[in-house]
VOPAGU-2260 file (C-alpha; in pm, 1 decimal, decimal comma):
REM VOPAGU-2260
SITE   aa  ch    i         X         Y         Z
SITE  ASP   A    0    1208,0     531,4     839,5
SITE  LEU   A    1     914,2     698,0    1014,7
SITE  MET   A    2     692,3     703,9     707,2
SITE  MET   A    3     738,3     332,9     642,0
SITE  ASP   A    4     688,7     241,6    1008,1
SITE  ARG   A    5     365,0     439,1    1031,1
SITE  PHE   A    6     235,8     297,2     703,2
SITE  LYS   A    7     308,4     -54,8     827,9
SITE  GLU   A    8     122,7      20,2    1152,1
SITE  LYS   A    9    -177,0     146,5     954,9
SITE  CYS   A   10    -187,1    -113,2     676,8
SITE  GLY   A   11      -2,7    -415,2     814,8
SITE  SER   A   12     286,0    -402,9     568,4
SITE  TYR   A   13     450,8    -179,4     312,9
SITE  ILE   A   14     544,2    -466,3      81,4
SITE  CYS   A   15     316,1    -475,2    -224,2
SITE  ASN   A   16     310,5    -854,4    -242,4
SITE  ASP   A   17     201,6    -874,5     122,4
SITE  LEU   A   18     -65,4    -608,7      80,4
SITE  LEU   A   19    -200,9    -758,3    -241,5
SITE  GLY   A   20    -179,7   -1121,1    -132,3
SITE  CYS   A   21       3,8   -1228,4    -446,9
SITE  ASP   A   22     342,3   -1201,2    -614,5
SITE  VAL   A   23     326,7    -920,7    -868,9
SITE  ARG   A   24     666,4   -1026,8   -1003,2
SITE  THR   A   25     491,7   -1315,1   -1177,9
SITE  GLU   A   26     244,9   -1312,6   -1465,3
SITE  GLU   A   27       2,0   -1511,8   -1250,7
SITE  GLY   A   28      22,1   -1254,4    -972,7
SITE  VAL   A   29     -36,2    -967,2   -1211,5
SITE  GLN   A   30    -332,0   -1152,1   -1362,5
SITE  TYR   A   31    -473,3   -1214,5   -1013,7
SITE  CYS   A   32    -453,9    -841,9    -943,2
SITE  ARG   A   33    -621,9    -758,6   -1271,2
SITE  ASP   A   34    -894,9   -1018,0   -1223,9
SITE  ASN   A   35    -969,0    -889,5    -874,0
SITE  LYS   A   36    -937,0    -521,8    -970,0
SITE  LEU   A   37    -665,4    -472,6    -710,3
SITE  PHE   A   38    -466,8    -230,0    -925,0
SITE  THR   A   39    -769,5      -7,8    -982,3
SITE  GLU   A   40    -951,2     -42,8    -649,2
SITE  PHE   A   41    -708,0    -154,2    -377,8
SITE  CYS   A   42    -386,4      22,0    -479,0
SITE  PRO   A   43    -544,8     369,1    -486,0
SITE  LYS   A   44    -660,9     308,2    -127,1
SITE  MET   A   45    -303,9     229,6     -28,9
SITE  VAL   A   46    -183,4     549,5    -196,7
SITE  ALA   A   47    -446,4     742,9      -0,6
SITE  ALA   A   48    -330,6     573,6     319,9
SITE  ALA   A   49      28,2     674,8     243,9
SITE  VAL   A   50     -82,1    1034,7     190,5
SITE  GLU   A   51    -268,4    1031,4     523,5
SITE  VAL   A   52      39,3     899,5     702,8
SITE  LEU   A   53     262,7    1160,1     543,5
SITE  GLU   A   54      16,8    1440,4     620,2
SITE  GLY   A   55      16,8    1331,1     984,0
SITE  ILE   A   56     395,0    1339,3     998,0
SITE  ILE   A   57     407,4    1683,7     837,8
SITE  LEU   A   58     150,8    1820,1    1083,9
SITE  GLU   A   59     349,5    1678,9    1376,8
SITE  GLU   A   60     660,0    1862,6    1259,4
SITE  LYS   A   61     489,9    2203,9    1251,4
């Protein structure tokens, strides 16, 4: 998928656990994210990166 490939190029991965550096399927991983404000500071940056990638793809298709 083009979107996923471009996001991986930009951010290094599209897997949340890889991006966050912890396993959010565990209570410890979720706590790590909370303690380090990853959900409120890092995740929004990843959403913005995804939007940028998608905007680029849309502009290419015009």
